[in-house]
C-alpha positions as CSV (number, residue, x, y, z in Angstrom):
1,X,0.0,0.0,0.0
2,X,1.5,3.3,-1.0
3,X,1.1,6.7,0.5
4,X,-1.3,8.9,-1.2
5,X,0.4,11.7,-3.2
6,X,-0.8,15.1,-2.2
7,X,-0.2,18.7,-3.0
8,X,-0.8,21.5,-0.6
9,X,-1.8,25.0,-1.6
10,X,-0.8,28.1,0.2
11,X,-0.7,31.8,0.1
12,X,-2.1,34.7,1.9
13,X,-2.6,38.3,1.4
14,X,-3.8,40.9,3.8
15,X,-6.3,43.7,3.6
16,X,-8.4,45.7,5.8
17,X,-12.0,46.7,5.7
18,X,-14.6,48.6,7.6
19,X,-17.7,47.4,9.2
20,X,-19.2,47.0,12.6
21,X,-19.3,43.5,14.1
22,X,-22.7,41.9,13.6
23,X,-25.2,41.9,16.3
24,X,-25.5,38.7,18.4
25,X,-28.0,36.3,17.2
26,X,-30.4,34.4,19.4
27,X,-29.8,30.8,20.3
28,X,-30.5,28.3,17.6
29,X,-28.7,25.4,19.2
30,X,-29.9,22.5,21.1
31,X,-30.1,22.7,24.9
32,X,-28.0,20.7,27.3
33,X,-28.5,19.2,30.6
34,X,-26.3,21.8,32.1
35,X,-28.4,24.7,30.9
36,X,-28.6,25.9,34.5
37,X,-24.9,25.8,35.0
38,X,-23.3,29.0,36.3
39,X,-22.0,31.2,33.5
40,X,-18.7,31.8,35.2
41,X,-18.2,28.2,35.7
42,X,-15.5,27.1,38.2
43,X,-12.1,25.7,38.0
44,X,-11.8,22.7,40.3
45,X,-8.0,22.8,40.2
46,X,-5.9,25.8,41.0
47,X,-3.7,25.3,38.0
48,X,-6.3,26.6,35.5
49,X,-7.9,29.7,36.9
50,X,-5.4,32.3,35.9
51,X,-1.9,33.1,34.9
52,X,-0.4,34.2,38.2
53,X,3.2,33.6,37.1
54,X,4.6,36.3,39.3
55,X,3.7,38.4,42.3
56,X,0.3,39.9,43.1
57,X,0.7,43.3,41.6
58,X,-2.8,44.5,41.6
59,X,-2.2,46.9,44.3
60,X,-5.5,46.3,46.0
61,X,-7.4,46.4,42.7
62,X,-9.0,43.1,43.3
63,X,-9.2,40.0,41.1
64,X,-11.0,41.7,38.2
65,X,-9.8,45.2,38.6
66,X,-6.6,47.2,38.7
67,X,-5.5,50.5,40.1
68,X,-5.0,53.4,37.8
69,X,-2.4,56.0,38.3
70,X,-4.5,58.0,40.8
71,X,-5.5,54.9,42.8
72,X,-9.0,54.6,41.5
73,X,-10.2,51.0,40.9
74,X,-11.2,50.4,37.3
75,X,-12.6,47.4,35.6
76,X,-10.9,45.1,33.1
77,X,-14.1,44.7,31.1
78,X,-13.9,40.9,30.8
79,X,-10.3,40.9,29.8
80,X,-7.8,39.7,32.3
81,X,-4.2,40.9,31.7
82,X,-3.6,41.0,35.5
83,X,-4.0,37.2,35.6
84,X,-1.0,37.0,33.2
85,X,1.2,38.9,35.6
86,X,0.5,42.3,34.2
87,X,0.3,45.3,36.5
88,X,-1.8,48.5,36.5
89,X,-2.5,50.0,33.0
90,X,-2.7,53.8,33.0
91,X,-6.0,54.9,31.6
92,X,-9.6,53.8,31.9
93,X,-11.1,50.4,31.0
94,X,-14.7,50.7,29.7
95,X,-17.2,48.6,31.7
96,X,-17.8,45.0,30.9
97,X,-21.1,44.4,29.1
98,X,-22.1,40.8,28.7
99,X,-23.9,39.5,25.6
100,X,-25.9,36.6,27.0
101,X,-27.9,35.3,24.2
102,X,-28.8,32.2,26.2
103,X,-30.9,33.4,29.1
104,X,-30.5,30.8,31.7
105,X,-32.1,31.0,35.1
106,X,-28.9,31.5,37.2
107,X,-27.0,34.0,35.0
108,X,-27.7,36.8,37.4
109,X,-25.7,35.0,40.1
110,X,-22.4,35.3,38.1
111,X,-21.1,38.6,37.0
112,X,-17.6,37.3,36.3
113,X,-16.2,39.3,39.2
114,X,-14.2,36.4,40.7
115,X,-13.1,34.3,37.8
116,X,-9.4,35.1,38.3
117,X,-9.2,33.9,42.0
118,X,-11.7,31.2,42.6
119,X,-9.4,28.4,41.9
120,X,-7.6,28.7,45.2
121,X,-10.7,27.5,47.1
122,X,-10.4,24.2,45.3
123,X,-6.7,23.8,45.4
124,X,-6.6,20.3,46.9
125,X,-9.9,18.9,45.6
126,X,-8.4,16.5,43.1
127,X,-5.0,16.0,44.6
128,X,-5.8,12.4,45.5
129,X,-6.2,11.4,41.9
130,X,-2.6,10.5,41.3
131,X,-1.7,8.7,38.1
132,X,1.6,7.0,38.1
133,X,1.6,5.2,34.7
134,X,4.7,6.8,33.1
135,X,5.1,4.4,30.2
136,X,6.0,7.0,27.6
137,X,6.3,4.1,25.3
138,X,5.2,5.9,22.1
139,X,7.4,9.0,21.8
140,X,11.0,9.6,21.0
141,X,11.2,13.0,22.5
142,X,13.4,12.4,25.5
143,X,15.3,9.6,27.1
144,X,15.4,9.7,30.9
145,X,19.0,8.7,31.1
146,X,20.0,11.9,29.4
147,X,18.4,14.1,32.1
148,X,21.7,15.7,33.1
149,X,23.6,15.0,29.9
150,X,23.7,18.6,28.7
151,X,23.9,20.5,32.0
152,X,27.4,21.7,31.1
153,X,25.9,23.5,28.1
154,X,24.1,26.0,30.2
155,X,26.1,25.9,33.4
156,X,27.6,29.3,32.4
157,X,24.1,30.8,33.1
158,X,24.3,30.1,36.8
159,X,26.1,33.4,37.7
160,X,24.1,34.2,40.7
161,X,23.2,32.4,43.9
162,X,20.3,30.0,43.5
163,X,19.5,30.5,47.2
164,X,18.0,33.9,46.0
165,X,15.1,32.2,44.2
166,X,11.4,32.4,45.0
167,X,9.1,29.9,46.6
168,X,7.5,29.6,43.2
169,X,6.5,26.0,43.4
170,X,3.6,25.2,41.1
171,X,2.6,22.3,43.3
172,X,-1.1,22.5,42.6
173,X,-0.9,24.0,39.1
174,X,1.3,27.0,39.6
175,X,-1.4,29.6,39.4
176,X,-1.3,31.0,42.9
177,X,1.9,33.1,42.8
178,X,0.9,36.0,45.0
179,X,3.3,38.1,47.1
180,X,2.7,35.9,50.1
181,X,3.9,32.8,48.2
182,X,7.4,34.2,47.8
183,X,10.1,34.3,50.4
184,X,11.6,37.4,48.9
185,X,15.2,38.0,47.8
186,X,16.7,35.8,50.5
187,X,14.2,33.0,50.3
188,X,15.0,29.5,49.2
189,X,13.8,28.3,45.9
190,X,11.4,25.4,46.3
191,X,11.3,22.9,43.5
192,X,8.2,21.7,41.9
193,X,6.3,18.6,42.9
194,X,6.2,16.5,39.7
195,X,3.7,13.9,41.1
196,X,1.2,13.2,38.3
197,X,-2.4,13.9,39.1
198,X,-5.8,14.6,37.4
199,X,-6.5,18.2,37.0
200,X,-10.2,19.2,36.5
201,X,-11.4,22.4,34.9
202,X,-14.9,23.7,34.3
203,X,-15.1,26.3,31.6
204,X,-18.1,28.4,30.3
205,X,-17.9,30.1,27.0
206,X,-19.9,33.4,26.6
207,X,-19.8,36.6,24.6
208,X,-18.8,39.8,26.2
209,X,-17.7,43.4,25.5
210,X,-14.1,44.1,26.3
211,X,-11.4,46.6,25.2
212,X,-8.0,44.9,25.4
213,X,-6.4,47.9,23.5
214,X,-9.0,50.5,24.5
215,X,-11.3,49.8,21.6
216,X,-14.5,48.2,22.8
217,X,-15.6,45.1,20.8
218,X,-17.5,41.9,21.1
219,X,-15.3,39.0,22.2
220,X,-15.5,35.4,23.3
221,X,-14.7,34.8,26.9
222,X,-13.8,31.7,29.0
223,X,-15.2,32.0,32.5
224,X,-15.5,35.7,31.8
225,X,-11.9,36.3,30.7
226,X,-9.7,36.5,27.6
227,X,-7.1,35.2,27.4
228,X,-8.5,32.1,29.0
229,X,-7.2,30.3,32.1
230,X,-3.7,28.9,32.2
231,X,-3.4,25.2,32.3
232,X,-0.2,24.6,34.3
233,X,0.5,20.9,34.5
234,X,3.1,18.1,34.8
235,X,4.1,15.4,32.4
236,X,2.0,12.4,33.4
237,X,-1.0,14.5,34.4
238,X,-4.5,13.8,33.1
239,X,-6.3,16.9,32.0
240,X,-10.1,17.0,32.2
241,X,-11.8,20.1,30.9
242,X,-15.6,20.4,30.8
243,X,-16.5,23.0,28.1
244,X,-20.0,24.5,28.3
245,X,-20.9,26.4,25.1
246,X,-23.2,29.4,25.7
247,X,-22.3,30.9,22.3
248,X,-24.9,31.0,19.5
249,X,-22.7,28.7,17.3
250,X,-20.8,25.5,17.5
251,X,-17.2,25.4,18.9
252,X,-14.3,23.2,19.7
253,X,-11.1,23.5,21.7
254,X,-7.7,22.3,20.3
255,X,-4.8,21.6,22.5
256,X,-2.0,22.9,20.4
257,X,1.1,20.6,20.5
258,X,-0.4,17.9,22.6
259,X,0.3,14.4,21.1
260,X,-3.0,12.9,22.2
261,X,-1.5,9.4,22.6
262,X,-4.5,7.0,22.1
263,X,-7.0,9.9,22.3
264,X,-7.0,11.5,18.9
265,X,-10.7,12.2,19.3
266,X,-9.8,14.7,22.0
267,X,-7.7,16.8,19.6
268,X,-10.5,19.4,19.3
269,X,-11.0,20.2,15.6
270,X,-14.5,20.4,14.3
271,X,-14.8,18.3,11.1
272,X,-11.6,16.4,11.9
273,X,-11.7,14.8,15.4
274,X,-15.2,15.7,16.4
275,X,-18.5,17.5,15.5
276,X,-18.8,21.0,17.0
277,X,-20.0,21.4,20.5
278,X,-23.5,22.9,19.7
279,X,-24.9,26.1,21.1
280,X,-26.1,25.3,24.6
281,X,-24.2,22.0,24.6
282,X,-21.1,20.7,26.4
283,X,-18.2,18.3,26.0
284,X,-15.7,17.1,28.5
285,X,-12.2,16.8,27.0
286,X,-9.9,14.3,28.8
287,X,-6.4,13.4,27.8
288,X,-3.1,12.4,29.4
289,X,0.1,14.3,28.8
290,X,2.7,11.6,27.9
291,X,6.3,11.9,26.7
292,X,6.3,15.7,26.3
293,X,6.9,18.9,28.2
294,X,7.4,22.6,27.4
295,X,5.3,25.6,26.3
296,X,2.0,25.0,24.5
297,X,-1.4,26.6,24.2
298,X,-5.1,25.9,23.4
299,X,-7.5,27.7,21.1
300,X,-10.8,27.2,19.3
301,X,-10.5,25.4,16.1
302,X,-13.8,26.6,14.7
303,X,-14.6,29.5,12.4
304,X,-11.7,31.8,13.5
305,X,-13.0,32.0,17.1
306,X,-9.5,32.3,18.4
307,X,-9.4,35.7,16.7
308,X,-12.1,36.9,19.1
309,X,-10.2,35.8,22.2
310,X,-10.9,32.0,22.6
311,X,-7.4,31.0,23.5
312,X,-5.1,30.5,26.5
313,X,-1.7,29.1,27.6
314,X,-0.8,25.5,28.5
315,X,2.6,24.8,30.2
316,X,3.9,21.3,30.9
317,X,6.6,20.8,33.5
318,X,8.8,17.6,33.8
319,X,11.6,16.2,35.9
320,X,13.1,15.2,32.5
321,X,13.4,18.8,31.3
322,X,17.1,19.6,31.0
323,X,16.2,23.1,32.3
324,X,14.9,23.0,35.8
325,X,13.6,25.6,38.2
326,X,15.9,26.4,41.1
327,X,18.8,24.7,39.3
328,X,18.8,26.6,36.0
329,X,16.4,29.5,36.6
330,X,14.6,31.2,39.5
331,X,11.2,32.1,38.2
332,X,9.2,32.1,35.0
333,X,6.6,34.1,33.1
334,X,4.2,33.2,30.2
335,X,3.8,35.7,27.4
336,X,1.0,35.4,24.8
337,X,1.5,37.6,21.7
338,X,-1.5,38.3,19.6
339,X,-2.6,40.4,16.6
340,X,-5.9,42.1,17.5
341,X,-8.8,42.7,15.1
342,X,-11.6,45.2,15.8
343,X,-14.1,43.5,13.5
344,X,-15.7,40.4,14.9
345,X,-14.3,37.3,13.3
346,X,-17.7,36.0,12.1
347,X,-17.9,39.1,9.9
348,X,-14.3,38.7,8.7
349,X,-14.6,35.1,7.7
350,X,-18.0,35.5,6.1
351,X,-16.8,38.4,3.9
352,X,-13.5,36.6,3.2
353,X,-15.2,33.6,1.8
354,X,-17.7,35.6,-0.3
355,X,-17.3,36.5,-4.0
356,X,-16.4,40.1,-3.1
357,X,-14.0,39.2,-0.4
358,X,-13.1,41.2,2.7
359,X,-12.9,44.8,1.6
360,X,-12.8,43.5,-2.0
361,X,-10.0,40.9,-1.5
362,X,-9.4,37.3,-0.6
363,X,-6.3,38.4,1.4
364,X,-5.8,37.9,5.1
365,X,-6.6,41.3,6.6
366,X,-4.4,43.5,8.6
367,X,-4.9,43.7,12.4
368,X,-5.5,47.0,14.1
369,X,-3.2,46.5,17.1
370,X,-1.0,44.0,18.9
371,X,-1.6,42.5,22.4
372,X,0.7,41.0,25.0
373,X,-1.0,38.8,27.5
374,X,-4.3,40.3,26.4
375,X,-3.4,44.0,26.8
376,X,-2.3,46.6,24.2
377,X,-2.7,50.1,23.0
378,X,-4.7,51.7,20.1
379,X,-4.5,55.3,19.0
380,X,-8.2,56.3,19.6
381,X,-7.6,59.8,18.3
382,X,-6.5,58.4,15.0
383,X,-10.0,56.9,14.5
384,X,-11.5,60.4,14.7
385,X,-9.0,61.7,12.2
386,X,-9.5,58.8,9.7
387,X,-11.1,59.8,6.4
388,X,-12.5,56.3,5.8
389,X,-14.7,54.1,8.0
390,X,-12.7,51.9,10.3
391,X,-13.2,48.2,11.3
392,X,-15.4,47.7,14.3
393,X,-17.0,51.1,14.2
394,X,-19.1,52.6,15.7
395,X,-17.9,51.9,19.3
396,X,-16.3,53.4,22.3
397,X,-12.5,53.9,22.4
398,X,-10.5,54.9,25.5
399,X,-6.8,55.7,25.3
400,X,-4.8,53.3,27.4
401,X,-1.2,53.3,28.7
402,X,1.5,50.7,28.3
403,X,0.9,47.6,30.3
404,X,3.5,46.6,32.9
405,X,4.9,43.5,34.6
406,X,7.0,43.3,37.8
407,X,10.1,41.2,37.7
408,X,12.8,41.0,40.4
409,X,16.3,42.3,39.8
410,X,19.3,39.9,39.9
411,X,17.3,36.8,39.0
412,X,17.3,34.4,36.1
413,X,13.9,34.0,34.4
414,X,12.5,31.6,32.0
415,X,10.2,33.5,29.6
416,X,7.8,31.4,27.7
417,X,6.9,33.2,24.4
418,X,3.8,31.9,22.6
419,X,2.3,33.4,19.4
420,X,-1.4,33.0,19.8
421,X,-2.3,35.3,16.9
422,X,-4.3,34.8,13.7
423,X,-1.9,36.3,11.1
424,X,1.2,38.1,12.1
425,X,4.7,36.9,12.8
426,X,6.1,38.7,15.9
427,X,9.7,39.7,16.5
428,X,10.4,39.7,20.3
429,X,13.1,41.7,22.0
430,X,13.9,43.2,25.4
431,X,15.8,46.5,25.6
432,X,19.3,46.0,27.1
433,X,18.6,42.3,27.8
434,X,20.1,39.4,25.9
435,X,18.1,36.2,25.6
436,X,19.2,32.6,25.5
437,X,16.8,30.4,23.5
438,X,16.3,27.0,25.3
439,X,13.2,25.7,23.7
440,X,11.3,25.6,20.4
441,X,7.8,24.2,20.3
442,X,8.4,21.9,23.3
443,X,11.8,20.7,22.2
444,X,14.6,21.8,24.6
445,X,17.6,23.2,22.8
446,X,21.1,24.1,23.8
447,X,21.3,27.7,24.8
448,X,21.6,30.1,21.8
449,X,22.1,33.8,22.4
450,X,19.9,36.2,20.5
451,X,18.8,39.9,20.7
452,X,15.6,39.3,18.7
453,X,13.5,36.2,18.2
454,X,10.9,35.6,15.5
455,X,7.8,33.6,16.4
456,X,5.1,32.8,13.8
457,X,1.5,31.8,14.5
458,X,1.3,28.7,16.7
459,X,5.0,28.7,17.5
460,X,6.6,28.9,21.0
461,X,10.1,29.7,22.2
462,X,11.5,29.5,25.7
463,X,14.3,31.9,26.6
464,X,16.5,32.5,29.7
465,X,16.8,36.2,30.7
466,X,19.1,37.6,33.4
467,X,17.6,40.7,35.2
468,X,21.1,42.1,36.1
469,X,21.4,45.2,33.9
470,X,19.8,47.6,36.3
471,X,18.7,48.2,39.9
472,X,15.4,48.1,41.6
473,X,13.1,50.7,40.1
474,X,14.5,50.5,36.6
475,X,12.2,49.6,33.8
476,X,12.7,48.2,30.3
477,X,10.6,47.7,27.2
478,X,9.7,44.2,26.0
479,X,8.8,44.8,22.3
480,X,6.6,42.7,20.1
481,X,6.9,43.8,16.5
482,X,4.6,42.5,13.8
483,X,6.3,41.7,10.5
484,X,4.1,43.9,8.3
485,X,6.3,43.2,5.3
486,X,4.6,39.8,5.2
487,X,1.1,41.5,4.9
488,X,-0.5,42.3,1.6
489,X,-1.9,45.4,3.1
490,X,-1.1,47.3,6.3
491,X,-3.9,49.2,8.1
492,X,-2.8,52.8,8.2
493,X,-3.8,53.1,11.9
494,X,-1.8,50.1,12.9
495,X,1.2,50.5,15.2
496,X,3.0,47.3,14.5
497,X,4.9,47.4,17.8
498,X,3.2,46.4,21.0
499,X,5.2,47.2,24.2
500,X,5.2,45.8,27.7
501,X,7.1,47.6,30.5
502,X,9.2,45.2,32.6
503,X,9.7,46.8,36.0
504,X,12.5,45.7,38.4
505,X,10.7,45.4,41.6
506,X,10.8,43.0,44.6
507,X,7.6,41.8,46.3
508,X,6.4,44.2,48.9
509,X,8.8,46.9,47.8
510,X,7.8,50.6,48.0
511,X,10.2,51.6,45.3
512,X,8.4,53.6,42.6
513,X,9.3,52.3,39.2
514,X,11.0,54.8,36.8
515,X,9.7,55.1,33.2
516,X,11.8,53.1,30.8
517,X,14.3,54.8,28.6
518,X,13.9,53.2,25.1
519,X,17.0,51.4,23.9
520,X,16.2,49.0,21.1
521,X,18.8,46.7,19.7
522,X,20.4,47.9,16.4
523,X,20.3,44.5,14.8
524,X,17.2,44.1,12.6
525,X,15.5,41.1,11.1
526,X,15.1,40.6,7.3
527,X,11.9,41.4,5.4
528,X,10.8,37.7,5.1
529,X,8.8,35.9,7.7
530,X,11.2,33.0,8.7
531,X,12.2,31.0,11.7
532,X,15.5,31.2,13.5
533,X,18.0,29.0,11.6
534,X,17.5,25.3,12.3
535,X,21.3,24.9,12.7
536,X,21.3,27.4,15.6
537,X,18.7,25.4,17.6
538,X,20.4,22.2,18.5
539,X,18.2,19.8,20.6
540,X,19.5,19.3,24.1
541,X,18.7,15.6,23.8
542,X,20.0,13.8,20.8
543,X,17.5,12.1,18.6
544,X,19.6,11.4,15.4
545,X,17.8,9.5,12.7
546,X,18.7,7.1,9.9
547,X,18.4,7.6,6.1
548,X,15.0,6.6,4.7
549,X,15.1,4.6,1.4
550,X,11.4,3.6,1.2
551,X,9.5,5.5,-1.5
552,X,6.3,4.3,0.1
553,X,7.0,6.5,3.1
554,X,7.1,9.7,1.2
555,X,4.4,12.3,0.7
556,X,4.7,15.6,-1.2
557,X,2.7,18.7,-0.5
558,X,2.7,21.3,-3.3
559,X,1.1,24.5,-2.2
560,X,-0.2,27.5,-4.1
561,X,-3.0,30.0,-4.1
562,X,-5.6,29.9,-6.8
563,X,-9.2,30.5,-7.9
564,X,-12.1,28.3,-7.4
565,X,-14.6,28.4,-10.3
566,X,-18.2,27.7,-9.2
567,X,-20.8,26.3,-11.6
568,X,-22.5,29.6,-11.8
569,X,-19.3,31.3,-13.0
570,X,-18.4,32.9,-9.7
571,X,-14.7,33.0,-8.9
572,X,-13.5,32.6,-5.3
573,X,-10.0,33.0,-4.0
574,X,-8.9,29.9,-2.3
575,X,-5.9,27.8,-1.2
576,X,-5.3,24.4,-2.8
577,X,-3.6,21.2,-1.8
578,X,-3.1,19.0,-4.9
579,X,-5.8,21.1,-6.6
580,X,-8.2,20.5,-3.7
581,X,-9.4,23.2,-1.4
582,X,-10.5,21.8,1.9
583,X,-14.3,21.7,2.3
584,X,-15.0,21.2,6.0
585,X,-18.1,19.2,6.6
586,X,-18.1,19.8,10.4
587,X,-20.6,17.0,11.1
588,X,-18.7,14.3,9.2
589,X,-15.4,14.2,11.1
590,X,-12.6,12.4,9.2
591,X,-11.5,10.6,12.3
592,X,-15.0,9.1,12.8
593,X,-15.0,8.0,9.2
594,X,-11.6,6.3,9.5
595,X,-12.6,4.7,12.8
596,X,-15.6,3.2,10.9
597,X,-13.3,1.8,8.2
598,X,-14.3,4.3,5.6
599,X,-11.9,6.2,3.3
600,X,-11.6,10.0,3.3
601,X,-13.3,11.7,0.4
602,X,-10.4,13.0,-1.8
603,X,-12.7,15.7,-3.3
604,X,-13.0,17.4,0.1
605,X,-9.4,17.4,1.3
606,X,-6.0,16.3,0.2
607,X,-5.0,13.3,2.2
608,X,-1.9,11.3,3.0
609,X,-2.1,7.7,4.4
610,X,0.7,6.2,6.4
611,X,0.1,2.4,6.3
612,X,0.2,0.4,9.5
613,X,3.4,-1.3,8.6
614,X,5.4,2.0,8.3
615,X,6.8,3.6,11.4
616,X,8.7,6.5,9.7
617,X,7.3,8.9,7.1
618,X,8.8,11.8,5.2
619,X,6.9,14.9,3.9
620,X,8.1,17.4,1.4
621,X,6.3,20.7,1.7
622,X,6.8,22.8,-1.5
623,X,5.7,26.4,-1.0
624,X,5.1,27.5,-4.6
625,X,3.8,30.9,-3.5
626,X,6.1,33.6,-4.7
627,X,5.4,36.3,-2.2
628,X,4.1,34.7,1.0
629,X,5.6,32.7,3.9
630,X,3.5,30.2,5.8
631,X,3.7,28.5,9.2
632,X,2.7,24.9,8.8
633,X,1.4,23.0,11.8
634,X,1.1,19.2,12.1
635,X,-1.2,17.9,14.8
636,X,-0.4,14.7,16.7
637,X,3.4,14.7,16.6
638,X,6.4,16.9,16.0
639,X,8.5,17.0,12.9
640,X,12.3,16.5,12.4
641,X,13.5,19.2,10.0
642,X,16.0,17.3,7.8
643,X,16.3,19.7,4.8
644,X,15.4,23.2,3.5
645,X,16.0,24.8,0.2
646,X,14.8,27.1,-2.5
647,X,12.4,26.0,-5.2
648,X,10.7,22.6,-5.2
649,X,11.9,19.2,-4.3
650,X,10.7,16.1,-6.3
651,X,10.4,12.4,-5.4
652,X,13.4,11.7,-7.6
653,X,15.6,14.2,-5.8
654,X,14.4,12.8,-2.4
655,X,15.3,9.3,-3.5
656,X,18.7,10.4,-4.6
657,X,19.4,12.1,-1.3
658,X,18.5,8.9,0.6
659,X,20.2,6.5,-1.8
660,X,22.8,3.8,-1.0
661,X,22.5,4.0,2.7
662,X,24.9,6.9,3.1
663,X,26.1,7.5,6.7
664,X,24.2,9.9,8.9
665,X,25.0,13.6,8.8
666,X,25.0,16.5,6.5
667,X,27.2,14.8,3.9
668,X,26.5,12.8,0.7
669,X,22.8,12.4,1.7
670,X,22.2,16.2,1.7
671,X,19.9,15.6,4.7
672,X,20.6,16.7,8.3
673,X,20.1,13.4,10.1
674,X,22.3,14.2,13.1
675,X,20.1,15.5,15.9
676,X,17.9,17.6,13.7
677,X,15.6,20.2,15.2
678,X,12.0,19.0,16.0
679,X,9.0,21.3,16.0
680,X,5.3,21.1,15.4
681,X,5.0,24.4,13.6
682,X,7.5,25.3,10.8
683,X,7.6,28.4,8.7
684,X,8.1,27.6,5.0
685,X,9.3,30.7,3.2
686,X,8.1,31.8,-0.2
687,X,9.3,29.7,-3.2
688,X,11.0,27.2,-1.0
689,X,10.7,23.6,0.4
690,X,11.2,21.9,3.7
691,X,11.7,18.1,4.2
692,X,10.4,16.8,7.5
693,X,10.4,13.3,9.0
694,X,8.0,12.0,11.6
695,X,7.9,8.9,13.8
696,X,4.5,7.5,12.8
697,X,3.7,6.0,16.1
698,X,0.5,7.8,17.1
699,X,-2.6,6.6,15.1
700,X,-5.0,9.3,14.1
701,X,-6.3,11.5,11.3
702,X,-4.1,14.5,11.9
703,X,-4.6,17.9,10.3
704,X,-1.6,19.5,8.5
705,X,-2.3,23.2,7.8
706,X,-1.0,26.7,7.6
707,X,-1.6,28.4,11.0
708,X,-2.7,31.7,9.6
709,X,-6.4,31.6,10.6
710,X,-7.7,33.2,7.4
711,X,-5.8,30.7,5.2
712,X,-7.3,27.8,7.2
713,X,-10.8,29.3,6.5
714,X,-9.9,29.5,2.8
715,X,-9.0,25.8,2.6
716,X,-5.3,25.5,3.3
717,X,-5.6,22.1,5.1
718,X,-4.6,18.5,4.5
719,X,-5.0,15.4,6.6
720,X,-2.4,12.8,7.5
721,X,-4.0,9.5,8.4
722,X,-1.5,7.4,10.5
723,X,-2.1,3.7,10.8
724,X,-5.8,3.4,9.7
725,X,-6.3,-0.1,11.0
726,X,-5.0,0.9,14.4
727,X,-7.4,3.8,14.4
728,X,-10.3,1.3,14.0
729,X,-9.1,-0.5,17.2
730,X,-9.0,2.7,19.4
731,X,-11.8,3.0,22.0
732,X,-13.8,6.0,20.8
733,X,-15.4,8.5,23.1
734,X,-19.1,8.0,23.2
735,X,-19.6,11.6,24.3
736,X,-17.7,12.8,21.2
737,X,-19.8,10.5,19.0
738,X,-23.0,11.9,20.5
739,X,-22.2,15.4,19.3
740,X,-22.8,14.2,15.7
741,X,-26.2,14.1,14.0
742,X,-27.1,10.8,12.3
743,X,-29.2,12.2,9.6
744,X,-30.7,15.4,8.1
745,X,-29.4,18.6,6.6
746,X,-26.9,19.1,9.4
747,X,-24.7,16.4,7.8
748,X,-23.9,18.7,4.9
749,X,-23.2,21.8,7.1
750,X,-19.9,23.4,6.0
751,X,-17.9,25.7,8.3
752,X,-14.2,26.6,8.4
753,X,-12.1,24.7,10.9
């Protein structure tokens, strides 16, 4: 049995347009037995209620408020930057106005005032549910005997006394890092408890009005907040998340980067692994974290809902991580970088897929601002000066100041950078501070010094940062610069740089932070959207691989943008994979079809089948687009990057590279087989190719797609079916199956993934 030959289509443009977001529609979904559930929900484990990765810096503002510069409490309006370690934001936050289309009896009891602190009440509720099954038998990612193998590579980063660390143990999920949890500058660093356990979360999805950059718009909230709660877990943990959908449309939650060993039906993609959770319905996701650790995230994988705020962070700690708290760093922070759109995503995607396009184009539109941990700035005065209608108008706009975060001087921090955006690649830098990259998409790498680091949609990088370039009270800018050179159009009101002020301040200190003096690095990035060089990111744990001579194990993805001609003569701009633009029948999931022994319809999506007798597969991704770069994400596993180059690569060239059993290494084979970098999201630059190799050891029907949300909506997706016969043997979740209709018009419902 041979692998199916496929071609992927990519491209993207960008535009902007002007229109207010559509009014919320009434409920047209089916009810659920939890209709009376509290809208705020509750997190029954402290690890998921907020992002307290630092001290309590609210200054008395409360869990859902902050103090402005004159000490008056102001409301975050459904957005929760303080739960990501952010401090007071100068300015005023417009009031939070909920859009509750589903009028349930107990909604009045929950005004989302306490969603950022309730988890501490349930800190120990599920602690008894330990799970000690650490088989890790299916993944190659790390061998336990190498735990300390590369300590010498980063020993030079231990300049200061580790006795000066925090009591920052995430014992029950790591969320409760308030001032009282720290022992101060002279406290002893307490290591994390890595005991596996089951972590339970209860999430409620609602609409709300919030102004993350000062511009009030409709957003999607989890337990009344966006970004959503942090899941802070250990390798070996079982994650249980009950999602209650009080939106007026279906939804799903994808756990980006999670392998889903034996649970592919929990991957969370409507039309691939499940049918949507209907309006008024619910689904409990349950999966075990096996054989992986690092920085990850979650987001909706339905109709661009992540663009409206349905996302959050997911961090996995492990005793097998070569970089350990208290030994290699003192404390850590999570940073979510986002491009913010003032139009509601429903409107964007509906226009984008129409014959006229969004503002007359099929291009991915330009955002209006950038956000860091859910907070940013927009020039409200510019809206009044604009000569043309602006996206999201009419609405209120309140000028905000630069968000802040307190960090302690003379510490070593692990910063976890995650691009949770829809379109833009972000270039991250910190004034006066060098960064040492130690992680890429969950793969630990040997320390690599940089001044700037590019992160495309879906990607993650962990860096070590020393806070030793100033004294207490000093402040420095952390900059997130969008690569607008990769846009087809740039909104004239967009400031592509989002700033966050890092303030050197110890817990309980009365030192008043001084304003930062901008001092950007002189070195600039190029004009293309591209990753850090693979050769500069050397995995800290060696997983060298052998040449592959089997043509049955090769699939080729050729990608380009093109036009779809309808029967009535209408032309639509779409992305194609082997001349197929993906049509997402959300109520006919590919995984369910494969589980039932059926074949995937090749007219709806380009597919690649890895037979059950193959345990290694190579993919060639040829980006035939001449002016756009694309971040490709593969679900279910990570990818060894064994080659890159300009132009296209053919099957004959691949066979020649792997011929005659040449020795490993970058030599006669032309492939990097000696400890190649592994990632789950890879940027393929314009007019170029990348060759990746996977260990085909996790059965499932895994999406392979560009992570620019607009390109996904326009069909830039393929599916990789690994071991179809083993898929049929997996015990399927009945709750997932029950989401799907068995007959009727709903079976032909089409929505973007």
